[in-house]
N, C-alpha and C positions, 0 to 999 in steps of 0.2 A: 493615533487610534488604529490605523491600518496595520501597523506592526504588531499591536496587541491582538488584533483579530487573526493575523497570520499565525501568531504563536498559539492562540486558542485552537484554530483549525488544525494545526500540526499536532497538537496534543490530543485533540479528539480523534484524529485519524490514527495516531499511535495507540490510543486506548481501544479503538474499534479492532485494530489488528490483534492486539493482545487478547482481547475478549474472544475473538474467533479462534485464535491459536490455543489458548490455555483453558478456555471454559466451554464454548459452544460445541466445537467439533469433537473434542474428547468425550464430553458428556453425552453427546448424541450416540456415540458408539457404545458407551457404557449402559445407556438406558433403553435403547431401541434395538429392534431386530436389525441385523446387518444391512439388509436391503433397504429398510426404511431409513436407517441412519445415513446410508449412502445418498439417498434421495434428498434428505434434509440438508446434509452437508453440501451437496451439489448446489442446492438453492442458496445456501448461505454464502458460498463462494461466488455465485453469480451476483448476489447483492453486494458483496465485498468488492468485486471488480467494478461495479457501477459507482460505488462510493469512492473508490480509488481514482477513477477517471475524473470525477467531479472535484474531489479534493486536490488532486495533483494539478489539474488545470487552474483551479482557483488560486492555489499557492504560487504557481508560475506567474499568473497575471498580477497577483499582489506584489510579488517581488519586482516585476517589471515596473509597476507603478511607483514603488518605493525607490527604485533606481532612478527613474525619471525625475522624481521630486527631490532627489538628493538625500533621501532619508535612510537609505540602506548603505551600510559600510561594505567596503570591498569592491571587487570587480564585478562586471556584469555577469560573468560566468562563475561567480563564487558559490560556496556551499548552499546558500539559500535558493539558488537557481538550479544547481546541478542535482541536489538530492531529490527534489520532487520529479525532475526529469528522469532520473534513474528509477524511481519508484513507478513512474508511469510506464517506462520501458519494460520493467519486470512484470507489471500487471498485464500488459499486452502480450508479452511472450508467455507468461505463466498461465494466464487464464484463456485469453482469446486464441493464443497460438497452440497451446497444448490440449485444450478441451476437446476439439474435434479429433485429435489423435487418440485421446483417452477413450472416447466413445468408440472409435474404430477398434481399438485394442480390446474393449469389452466384447465386441462382436467377433473377435478372433482374427481380424485383419490388421494389416500394418506391420511394420518391421520391428517396432518396439513393443514390449509387453506393457500391460497396464501398470504393473509394479515399477518398472523402470521409469515410465512417464510420471507416475505418482511421485517417485523420488525426485525427479527433476523439478516437478511442480513445487514440492516442499522446499527445495533449495531456493527456488525463485521467491517463494513466499517469505522464507527466512531472511533472504537478502533485502527484500522490500521492507520487512519489519525493521531491520537494522537501519536502512536508509531513512525511514520515517522517524524512528527514535532519535537518530542523530540530528535530523532536521528539527524536531521538536526541542531538542536540547540546545541547538545552536541559535534558533531564532527567538528565544525568550529574551525580552528586553531586560538588560542588566541595569541596575541602579547606577546612575552617574555615567552611563555610556553615551550620553548625548542624544538618545533617541527621544523624539518628541512624542507626547501622548496624544 
């Protein structure tokens, strides 16, 4: 049961990231005035970061429990553990690390421009999306793989 919940959570997290990247953020800039869209997308990424912290920590705890109960295949630091940790690291670096720097760049202070920081932020978001998609793909219970329901 826990392995199925883990797969569901990973899939929901991947869906949330795809929705933000492919629908919500681009459409905000297509439909709203640039400053309004920026405020909306900033709030959207704040919510995304909170979701990422919760989902990542839950997935790590689920994997630890599955490892402890002998229901997870592979080593203790296999893909089901490493991928959510990578996604958590990218969230912390990409949102919580870069956001104050981006605010400073908007004010004209700091060593990097807003555009440079935005590009780094997009790379971190893209890498996080790839990590979560890989996680969702890898943790799906396969028929006949010996995973208990």
